[in-house]
C-alpha positions as CSV (number, residue, x, y, z in Angstrom):
1,M,0.0,0.0,0.0
2,S,1.1,3.6,-0.6
3,E,1.2,4.4,3.1
4,D,3.6,1.4,3.7
5,I,5.9,2.6,0.9
6,V,6.1,6.1,2.5
7,D,6.7,4.6,6.0
8,K,9.4,2.3,4.8
9,A,11.3,5.0,3.0
10,L,11.0,7.5,5.9
11,K,12.3,4.8,8.3
12,L,15.3,4.2,6.1
13,L,16.0,7.9,6.0
14,E,15.5,8.4,9.7
15,G,17.9,5.5,10.4
16,D,20.7,7.1,8.4
17,E,22.4,9.4,10.8
18,S,24.6,10.8,8.1
19,L,21.5,12.3,6.5
20,H,20.8,14.6,9.4
21,E,24.1,15.3,11.1
22,N,24.7,18.3,8.9
23,S,21.1,19.3,8.4
24,V,20.6,22.5,10.4
25,L,17.0,22.7,9.3
26,H,16.2,19.2,10.4
27,N,17.9,19.6,13.8
28,F,16.1,22.9,14.3
29,Y,12.7,21.4,13.7
30,K,13.5,18.4,15.8
31,K,14.4,20.5,18.8
32,F,11.5,22.9,18.4
33,S,9.0,20.0,18.0
34,T,10.4,18.4,21.2
35,D,10.0,21.7,23.1
36,I,6.4,22.0,22.0
37,K,5.6,18.4,22.8
38,N,7.2,18.7,26.3
39,A,5.5,22.0,27.0
40,Y,2.1,20.6,26.0
41,A,2.7,17.4,28.2
42,Q,3.4,19.7,31.2
43,Y,0.2,21.7,30.5
44,E,-1.8,18.5,30.3
45,A,-0.2,17.2,33.5
46,C,-1.0,20.5,35.2
47,K,-4.6,20.3,34.2
48,E,-4.9,16.8,35.4
49,E,-3.4,17.7,38.8
50,E,-5.7,20.7,39.1
51,K,-8.7,18.4,38.4
52,K,-7.7,16.0,41.1
53,K,-7.3,18.8,43.7
54,K,-10.7,20.1,42.9
55,E,-12.2,16.7,43.3
56,K,-10.6,16.2,46.8
57,E,-11.1,19.7,48.2
58,K,-14.1,21.9,48.7
59,P,-14.7,24.4,45.8
60,I,-12.1,27.2,46.3
61,K,-10.6,29.6,43.9
62,S,-7.6,27.8,42.3
63,I,-4.3,29.5,42.8
64,V,-2.7,27.4,40.0
65,T,-3.2,28.6,36.4
66,C,-2.2,26.1,33.8
67,S,-1.1,27.6,30.5
68,L,1.0,27.2,27.4
69,E,3.3,30.2,27.2
70,E,6.1,31.3,25.0
71,D,8.7,30.6,27.7
72,N,7.5,27.0,27.9
73,I,8.5,26.3,24.3
74,S,11.6,28.5,24.4
75,L,10.1,30.6,21.6
76,N,12.8,33.4,21.7
77,T,15.7,30.9,21.8
78,N,14.2,28.9,18.9
79,L,13.6,32.1,17.0
80,E,17.3,33.2,17.4
81,N,18.5,29.7,16.4
82,F,16.3,29.9,13.2
83,K,17.5,33.4,12.3
84,T,21.2,32.9,13.0
85,S,21.6,29.3,11.6
86,S,23.4,29.0,8.3
87,I,20.4,27.6,6.4
88,Q,20.9,28.3,2.7
89,D,17.8,26.5,1.5
90,N,15.8,29.0,-0.5
91,N,12.6,27.1,0.4
92,R,13.2,27.3,4.2
93,C,10.3,29.7,4.7
94,D,7.9,27.5,2.8
95,Y,9.1,24.5,4.9
96,L,8.5,26.6,8.0
97,L,4.9,27.4,7.1
98,Q,4.2,23.8,6.4
99,W,5.9,22.7,9.6
100,M,3.8,25.1,11.7
101,S,0.6,23.9,10.1
102,N,1.6,20.4,11.0
103,Q,2.2,21.3,14.6
104,I,-1.2,23.0,14.9
105,Y,-2.9,20.1,13.3
106,E,-1.4,17.9,16.1
107,C,-3.6,19.9,18.5
108,K,-6.6,17.9,17.0
109,N,-9.8,19.5,18.4
110,N,-8.2,21.2,21.4
111,T,-9.2,24.8,20.9
112,Y,-6.9,26.2,23.6
113,C,-3.9,24.5,22.0
114,I,-4.8,25.7,18.5
115,I,-5.2,29.3,19.6
116,R,-2.1,29.4,21.7
117,L,0.2,27.9,19.1
118,H,-1.3,30.0,16.3
119,N,-0.6,33.2,18.3
120,M,2.9,32.1,19.1
121,F,3.6,31.0,15.5
122,S,2.2,34.2,14.1
123,K,4.8,36.1,16.3
124,F,7.5,33.7,15.3
125,W,6.7,34.1,11.6
126,E,6.7,37.9,11.8
127,N,10.2,37.9,13.4
128,S,11.7,35.0,11.6
129,G,13.1,36.9,8.6
130,C,10.5,35.2,6.3
131,C,7.9,38.0,6.8
132,E,8.6,40.4,4.0
133,K,6.7,43.6,5.1
134,K,4.3,45.4,2.9
135,E,5.5,48.7,1.7
136,G,5.0,51.5,4.3
137,S,3.8,49.1,7.0
138,N,5.3,47.9,10.3
139,K,4.0,45.3,12.7
140,G,1.7,42.5,11.5
141,N,1.7,43.3,7.8
142,C,3.6,40.5,6.1
143,K,3.1,40.0,2.4
144,E,2.6,36.4,3.1
145,T,0.8,35.7,6.4
146,F,0.7,32.6,8.4
147,V,-2.7,30.9,7.8
148,I,-3.9,27.8,9.6
149,E,-4.8,24.9,7.3
150,F,-7.4,22.6,8.7
151,D,-8.1,20.4,5.6
152,K,-6.6,17.0,6.6
153,E,-6.0,15.9,3.0
154,I,-4.3,19.1,2.0
155,I,-1.9,19.0,5.0
156,K,-1.1,15.3,4.3
157,N,-0.4,15.8,0.6
158,K,1.8,18.9,1.1
159,K,3.6,17.3,4.0
160,E,4.5,14.2,2.0
161,L,5.8,16.2,-1.0
162,Y,7.8,18.5,1.3
163,Q,9.3,15.5,3.1
164,F,10.4,14.0,-0.2
165,M,12.0,17.2,-1.4
166,E,13.8,17.7,1.9
167,N,15.3,14.2,1.6
168,Y,15.7,14.0,-2.2
169,N,19.5,14.2,-2.4
170,K,19.9,11.3,-0.1
171,I,17.3,9.3,-2.0
172,E,18.9,10.0,-5.3
173,N,22.4,8.9,-4.0
174,A,21.0,5.6,-2.6
175,I,19.3,4.8,-5.9
176,Y,22.5,5.4,-8.0
177,K,24.6,3.4,-5.5
178,N,22.5,0.3,-6.3
179,M,21.9,-0.6,-2.7
180,S,19.4,-3.3,-3.5
181,V,17.0,-3.1,-0.5
182,K,17.2,0.7,-0.2
183,K,17.0,1.1,-4.0
184,E,13.8,-0.9,-4.3
185,T,12.1,1.0,-1.5
186,Y,13.3,4.4,-2.7
187,C,12.2,3.7,-6.3
188,K,8.7,2.8,-5.2
189,Y,8.7,5.9,-3.0
190,L,9.8,7.9,-6.0
191,K,6.9,6.5,-8.1
192,Y,4.4,7.2,-5.3
193,V,5.5,10.8,-5.0
194,F,5.3,11.4,-8.7
195,D,1.8,10.0,-8.7
196,L,1.0,12.2,-5.7
197,Y,2.4,15.2,-7.6
198,H,0.1,14.5,-10.6
199,F,-2.8,14.0,-8.3
200,M,-2.2,17.4,-6.6
201,E,-1.5,19.1,-9.9
202,S,-4.7,17.8,-11.5
203,E,-6.8,19.4,-8.7
204,V,-9.7,21.1,-10.4
205,N,-10.7,23.2,-7.4
206,E,-8.7,26.4,-8.0
207,H,-8.9,27.4,-4.3
208,V,-7.2,24.1,-3.3
209,Y,-4.8,24.2,-6.2
210,E,-3.5,27.6,-5.0
211,K,-2.6,26.0,-1.7
212,Y,-0.5,23.4,-3.5
213,K,1.1,25.8,-6.0
214,K,4.4,26.5,-4.2
215,V,5.3,22.9,-3.3
216,L,4.3,21.8,-6.9
217,K,6.6,24.5,-8.4
218,H,9.4,23.4,-6.1
219,F,8.9,19.8,-7.2
220,E,8.8,20.8,-10.9
221,N,12.0,22.8,-10.7
222,T,13.8,19.8,-9.3
223,F,12.9,17.5,-12.1
224,R,13.0,19.9,-15.1
225,D,16.4,18.6,-15.9
226,E,15.8,15.9,-18.6
227,D,19.1,14.2,-18.0
228,K,18.3,13.7,-14.3
229,L,14.8,12.5,-15.0
230,S,16.0,10.1,-17.7
231,K,18.6,8.5,-15.3
232,L,15.9,8.0,-12.7
233,K,13.6,6.4,-15.3
234,T,16.3,4.0,-16.2
235,E,17.5,3.2,-12.7
236,C,14.0,2.6,-11.3
237,K,12.5,1.1,-14.5
238,Y,9.6,3.6,-14.4
239,P,9.7,5.1,-18.0
240,N,6.6,7.3,-17.5
241,L,7.9,9.6,-14.8
242,S,7.2,13.1,-15.9
243,V,6.5,16.6,-14.6
244,M,4.6,17.7,-17.6
245,T,1.4,19.1,-16.1
246,K,-2.1,18.7,-17.4
247,R,-2.4,22.4,-17.6
248,E,0.8,22.6,-19.8
249,L,-0.5,19.7,-21.9
250,N,-3.9,21.4,-22.4
251,N,-2.3,24.8,-23.2
252,A,0.0,23.1,-25.7
253,I,-3.0,21.5,-27.4
254,L,-4.9,24.8,-27.6
255,S,-1.9,26.8,-28.9
256,S,-0.6,24.2,-31.3
257,E,-1.7,23.7,-34.9
258,V,-0.6,20.1,-35.0
259,N,-3.0,17.3,-34.5
260,F,-3.0,15.9,-30.9
261,E,-3.2,12.1,-30.8
262,R,-5.7,11.4,-28.0
263,F,-5.7,8.0,-26.3
264,I,-9.0,6.2,-27.0
265,P,-9.0,2.5,-26.2
266,F,-11.3,1.5,-29.1
267,D,-11.9,2.0,-32.8
268,G,-15.1,2.8,-34.7
269,N,-18.4,4.3,-33.6
270,S,-18.1,5.7,-30.0
271,F,-21.9,5.4,-29.5
272,K,-21.7,1.6,-30.0
273,Y,-19.1,1.6,-27.2
274,V,-21.8,2.4,-24.6
275,I,-22.7,-0.5,-22.4
276,E,-26.3,-0.1,-21.3
277,S,-26.8,-0.3,-17.5
278,P,-29.4,-2.7,-16.3
279,S,-32.5,-1.4,-14.5
280,E,-31.8,-3.9,-11.8
281,M,-28.8,-1.8,-10.6
282,D,-31.1,0.9,-9.2
283,D,-33.1,-1.7,-7.3
284,I,-30.0,-3.4,-5.8
285,L,-28.5,-0.1,-4.6
286,K,-31.6,1.9,-3.8
287,E,-31.1,1.6,0.0
288,T,-27.5,2.8,0.0
289,P,-26.6,6.3,1.1
290,S,-25.2,7.2,-2.3
291,Y,-28.4,6.3,-4.1
292,K,-30.5,8.1,-1.6
293,L,-28.4,11.2,-2.2
294,Y,-28.8,10.8,-6.0
295,K,-32.6,10.7,-5.4
296,E,-32.4,13.8,-3.2
297,F,-30.5,15.6,-6.0
298,E,-33.1,14.5,-8.6
299,K,-36.0,16.2,-6.8
300,K,-37.9,18.6,-9.0
301,V,-37.3,22.3,-8.2
302,E,-40.7,24.0,-7.9
303,A,-39.4,27.5,-7.3
304,D,-38.9,29.6,-10.4
305,T,-36.0,31.6,-8.9
306,E,-33.6,30.4,-11.6
307,K,-36.0,29.7,-14.4
308,K,-35.2,32.9,-16.3
309,Y,-31.4,32.2,-16.2
310,C,-31.9,28.5,-17.2
311,T,-34.3,29.4,-20.0
312,E,-31.6,31.9,-21.4
313,I,-29.0,29.1,-21.4
314,F,-31.4,26.7,-23.3
315,K,-33.1,29.4,-25.4
316,E,-32.9,27.4,-28.7
317,V,-36.1,25.4,-29.4
318,N,-35.0,21.7,-29.7
319,K,-35.8,18.2,-28.3
320,Y,-33.9,18.7,-25.1
321,Q,-34.8,22.3,-24.2
322,N,-37.3,21.5,-21.4
323,E,-35.2,18.8,-19.9
324,G,-32.2,21.0,-20.0
325,I,-34.0,23.8,-18.2
326,D,-35.1,21.3,-15.5
327,I,-31.6,19.9,-14.9
328,C,-30.2,23.5,-14.9
329,K,-32.5,24.5,-12.0
330,K,-31.6,21.3,-10.1
331,I,-27.9,21.9,-10.5
332,I,-28.1,25.4,-9.1
333,N,-30.3,24.3,-6.3
334,N,-28.1,21.3,-5.4
335,F,-24.7,23.1,-5.3
336,N,-26.3,25.8,-3.2
337,K,-27.6,23.2,-0.8
338,L,-24.1,21.7,-0.7
339,Y,-22.5,25.0,0.4
340,K,-25.2,25.7,2.9
341,N,-24.9,22.2,4.4
342,E,-28.6,21.5,3.7
343,I,-28.1,18.1,2.2
344,K,-30.2,15.6,4.2
345,T,-28.5,12.4,3.2
346,S,-25.2,11.8,4.9
347,V,-22.3,10.4,2.7
348,D,-18.6,10.7,3.1
349,N,-18.0,12.8,0.0
350,P,-21.1,14.7,-1.1
351,C,-19.1,16.8,-3.6
352,L,-18.0,13.7,-5.6
353,H,-21.6,12.4,-5.5
354,Y,-22.9,15.7,-6.8
355,K,-20.4,15.6,-9.7
356,Y,-21.4,12.0,-10.5
357,W,-25.1,13.0,-10.4
358,V,-24.5,15.8,-12.9
359,Y,-22.5,13.6,-15.3
360,H,-25.3,11.0,-15.2
361,E,-28.0,13.7,-15.7
362,I,-26.2,15.1,-18.8
363,W,-25.6,11.5,-20.1
364,K,-29.3,10.6,-19.6
365,L,-30.4,13.8,-21.5
366,I,-28.2,13.0,-24.4
367,I,-29.1,9.3,-24.6
368,S,-32.8,9.8,-24.2
369,Q,-33.0,12.4,-26.9
370,S,-30.4,10.7,-29.2
371,E,-28.3,13.8,-29.2
372,Q,-24.8,12.1,-29.1
373,G,-23.8,14.2,-32.2
374,N,-24.5,17.4,-30.3
375,A,-22.8,16.3,-27.0
376,K,-20.1,19.0,-27.2
377,E,-22.7,21.8,-27.5
378,I,-24.8,20.4,-24.7
379,I,-21.8,19.9,-22.3
380,N,-20.7,23.4,-23.0
381,K,-24.1,24.7,-21.9
382,F,-23.7,22.9,-18.6
383,L,-20.2,24.3,-18.1
384,D,-21.7,27.8,-18.8
385,I,-24.2,27.2,-15.9
386,Q,-21.3,26.4,-13.6
387,K,-19.2,29.3,-14.7
388,G,-22.1,31.7,-14.3
389,K,-23.6,30.5,-11.1
390,N,-21.2,28.2,-9.1
391,V,-18.5,30.8,-8.4
392,Y,-16.1,30.8,-5.5
393,S,-17.3,32.7,-2.4
394,S,-15.3,33.5,0.7
395,D,-18.2,32.2,2.7
396,A,-17.6,28.7,1.3
397,K,-14.6,26.7,2.5
398,K,-14.6,24.7,-0.8
399,V,-15.9,24.9,-4.3
400,C,-17.4,21.8,-5.9
401,H,-17.0,21.8,-9.7
402,Y,-17.7,19.2,-12.3
403,Y,-15.2,19.3,-15.2
404,F,-14.4,18.1,-18.7
405,I,-11.2,18.2,-20.8
406,F,-12.5,17.1,-24.2
407,N,-16.1,18.0,-23.8
408,D,-17.4,15.1,-25.9
409,F,-19.6,12.0,-25.5
410,I,-16.6,9.6,-25.1
411,E,-15.5,11.6,-22.0
412,L,-19.0,11.9,-20.6
413,N,-19.7,8.2,-21.0
414,S,-16.5,7.3,-19.2
415,K,-17.5,9.6,-16.3
416,K,-20.9,7.8,-16.1
417,E,-19.1,4.5,-16.0
418,E,-16.8,5.9,-13.2
419,K,-20.0,6.6,-11.2
420,D,-21.2,3.0,-11.5
421,L,-17.8,1.5,-10.6
422,H,-17.5,3.9,-7.7
423,D,-20.8,2.7,-6.3
424,Y,-19.9,-0.9,-6.8
425,F,-16.6,-0.7,-5.0
426,K,-18.1,1.5,-2.2
427,Y,-20.8,-1.0,-1.5
428,Y,-18.9,-4.2,-2.5
429,H,-19.2,-5.7,1.0
430,T,-23.0,-5.1,1.1
431,I,-23.4,-6.7,-2.3
432,Y,-21.1,-9.6,-1.2
433,E,-23.2,-10.3,1.9
434,N,-26.5,-10.2,-0.1
435,I,-25.6,-12.8,-2.7
436,S,-25.4,-16.6,-2.7
437,A,-26.3,-19.4,-5.2
438,H,-29.7,-19.8,-3.5
439,I,-31.2,-16.3,-3.4
440,S,-34.6,-15.8,-5.1
441,D,-33.5,-12.8,-7.1
442,K,-30.3,-14.4,-8.4
443,E,-30.9,-13.3,-12.0
444,K,-31.3,-9.7,-10.9
445,Y,-27.8,-9.7,-9.3
446,K,-26.3,-11.6,-12.3
447,K,-27.4,-8.9,-14.7
448,Y,-26.0,-6.1,-12.5
449,I,-22.7,-7.8,-11.7
450,Q,-22.2,-8.9,-15.4
451,Y,-22.6,-5.2,-16.3
452,I,-20.1,-4.2,-13.7
453,Y,-17.7,-6.9,-14.8
454,E,-17.7,-5.4,-18.3
455,L,-16.9,-1.9,-17.0
456,Y,-14.3,-3.4,-14.6
457,K,-12.4,-5.0,-17.5
458,R,-12.7,-1.9,-19.6
459,H,-11.2,0.5,-17.0
460,K,-8.7,-1.9,-15.6
461,I,-7.3,-3.0,-19.0
462,D,-8.4,-0.6,-21.7
463,W,-8.2,2.6,-19.7
464,K,-5.1,1.3,-17.8
465,C,-6.3,2.0,-14.3
466,C,-4.0,-0.6,-12.8
467,D,-0.2,-0.6,-12.8
468,A,1.2,-4.1,-12.4
469,S,4.2,-2.8,-10.4
470,Y,2.5,-0.2,-8.2
471,G,-1.3,-0.3,-8.1
472,V,-4.1,2.0,-9.0
473,D,-3.4,4.9,-11.3
474,P,-3.8,8.3,-9.6
475,L,-6.4,9.3,-12.2
476,C,-8.6,6.3,-11.2
477,R,-8.1,6.4,-7.4
478,H,-11.4,8.2,-6.7
479,Y,-13.4,5.3,-8.2
480,F,-11.4,2.2,-8.8
481,K,-9.8,-0.6,-6.6
482,C,-7.1,-2.8,-8.2
483,E,-7.0,-5.5,-5.6
484,E,-8.1,-8.8,-7.1
485,E,-10.4,-9.4,-4.1
486,Y,-12.8,-6.9,-5.6
487,N,-13.0,-8.7,-9.0
488,P,-16.7,-9.0,-10.0
489,S,-16.0,-12.4,-11.6
490,D,-15.8,-13.8,-8.1
491,L,-19.3,-12.7,-7.3
492,L,-20.6,-14.3,-10.6
493,E,-18.9,-17.5,-9.5
494,I,-20.7,-17.4,-6.1
495,L,-24.1,-16.8,-7.9
496,N,-23.3,-19.8,-10.1
497,G,-22.7,-22.1,-7.1
498,A,-19.2,-21.5,-5.8
499,K,-18.7,-21.4,-2.0
500,K,-17.6,-18.1,-0.5
501,E,-15.0,-19.9,1.6
502,D,-13.4,-21.3,-1.6
503,I,-13.3,-17.9,-3.2
504,K,-11.6,-16.4,-0.1
505,K,-8.9,-19.1,-0.3
506,K,-7.8,-17.8,-3.7
507,Y,-6.2,-14.8,-1.9
508,K,-3.5,-14.7,0.8
509,T,-5.6,-12.2,2.9
510,P,-9.1,-10.8,2.6
511,P,-9.3,-7.1,1.4
512,V,-8.4,-4.6,4.1
513,V,-9.9,-1.2,3.9
514,L,-8.1,1.7,5.7
515,F,-9.8,5.0,6.4
516,G,-7.9,8.3,6.6
517,E,-4.5,7.7,8.1
518,E,-5.3,4.4,9.9
519,K,-2.5,2.0,10.0
520,L,-2.4,-1.8,9.7
521,T,-2.5,-3.6,13.1
522,G,-1.4,-6.9,14.5
523,D,-0.6,-9.7,12.1
524,L,-1.6,-7.5,9.1
525,K,1.5,-5.3,9.6
526,E,4.3,-5.7,7.0
527,E,7.8,-6.3,8.1
């Protein structure tokens, strides 16, 4: 698993004392982190002692005040060490911002800890030499201010990329020295980080992308040297390592007069490539939270608040005009409900579900009206709705946008297939528990799982979602699982009479699902 690769690489790096003995930056962070950890432990011990005293004695005004102060973490001493150290790294201020965000994140939900560390770090930042003052201003007016980041995923992604960049020289040396054990681990780590880079770089939410921008640029500058990249490709046997961004690729396509050869895994009529989803699918999944949310999104909007706007978008009289206006009103209503937290159905990623619902609605409109030939025009209308109405607001913490690159039916159909695969993998265990060779509605499940099996083969093989040496491709991670335990063919075997126990024996271990940053436990841990 990707988390294991990162852990293994970091353990190798941590165990190599030569890596850190001359790293002023590493030693500074290590000492400062220890000071904060010790100070917070003292604060917690003080609070616990105070609590015990109050339980033993009659209520009296406590003379002990537990607090987390600047002196407790040697703020001034650490500040001077940072300012006077011979750190030549041009990115040290970026590292400092990331490190402070990580420290505050460790406070979890403790409001006092968050506020105290934020106040102290704001002072530290202002006096660190990293705070370039705005012209004509004095205290508290840095061009780049220290801002707390609370998004767990953003913190994790930035931290992993910064960790890699901080240790890259050592990693590169180990790879070139052909140290077999280290080389294998570091090469897998390298591949993981390149995949992470492309995942972050392809972020469609511009507000989130801005938070990634600095570390992405740092990463790109390191690997712009074609000779360096070519050597790494050869040494690690990963020929597809690249820092060519999607944005650069798209700009090159738009600005170039040459024909761009787009990868499409089939020949002939794209409309014949559509695999019709069985009606049984809705019945099988109707009680899942995802399908309940899709149904909530589908509710007709009675209010005419956005009717004028939507009618203007679909002003041409045609077969899909009325349906287009109805979907337009639903889209505006639904993203507003998302931002206002008015969605009634609870799911773990409502934004992703919203996007899947939109893709499916556009797909149904085009299929039902046989408008495949006008797909580009129709998709552009729905992009205009988003551009005109779903704009970033400072009141909203995030923006939820659907997106297209090629704006054609091939792309739309693949997104509709993504939705169906996402729902299959998400509710795999529910489906697994509900089937056997003896259920009365066996044929219903057979039709659904056979449909999923066709999509599974298409995306795993044709669309190359699974890498034999590494796992799921970053562009497929939000909807696909490459572990063989999820192969729909096993479910078909069970429906045809195979025992579940025999199916399980095909694999060394049953599928293990980790949520967030959970770690493997007990016998499941890798050596």
